[in-house]
Residue, then its C-alpha position, 0 to 999 in steps of 0.5 A: m219651780y213656782k216656789l223657787i221664783m217666789l222665794m227669789f222675789l221675796a228675798s230681793c224685796g227691799h234690797e235695791n243693791p243685794d251686792q252691796y258690801i260695807e266693811p264693818s269697820l267703816k260702817p259707822i262712817v257710812d251710816e252717819f253719812s246716810r243719816e245726812f244724805g240718804t242711803v249710800e248705794s255703793s259698796v265701801v271696802i278696804g283694798t287696793p285701788h286701780n290707781q296705784s299712785e302712793s298718794i291715793l287714799g280712796e277711789c270710786q270704781k264704777y261698774q256695769y254688769w248684765n244680770g240676765y235681763k238688764y244692766i245693773d250699775f254698781n259702784r264700789i268705794v275702795i279705801n287704800s289698804r296701804r294708807i288706811n292705818e296712817m289716816k286719822p279718823w276725821i281724815l278717813k271720814a273726809v275721804i269716804a265722804h269725798e268718794i261717796g260724792h263721786c260714786d253716789m252723787d256723781l260729783e266731779h272734783s272742785e278746784a284744787g285747793d278750795g278746801t272742800l270735800t270735793d277738792p281733789y286732794i286732802y286739804s289739810d292733814a290737821e284733823d281739826y280742820y275737818k272736825d271744826n269745819w264739818g258742818y260747812l263741808i257737808n253743806d257745800l257737798k249738799e249744795k253741789a249735789n243739788k245743783q245737778 
């Protein structure tokens, strides 16, 4: 029994969220975001959002569960499987950053049409908008996260 408890303890060391899963195809985007902001705690998956609206590109889902001795918060970012193939790489990157802003940074939507990563809508479907303005958009996200 002692060995089993010790093995469970050692296996859990260094893993704050052992249930985290990042879709391998999305991992490079999440890793890039982590280099800018620190560890991403949420899982990032491709699937069906709870919100069934056709306009939904991604969604932050927040959960809490009892692990036997305490409540654990668990967040999952779902990239809409019905829409992912039509997203250009920079749009997908912006959607993931937007949802990480909700799930990991607890940011709310900014004013509609402000063109930032917390805008409730993709500001532009022109890929160059996000590519050309990425530095500004990331700095805006950092400022919003630090104001909390």
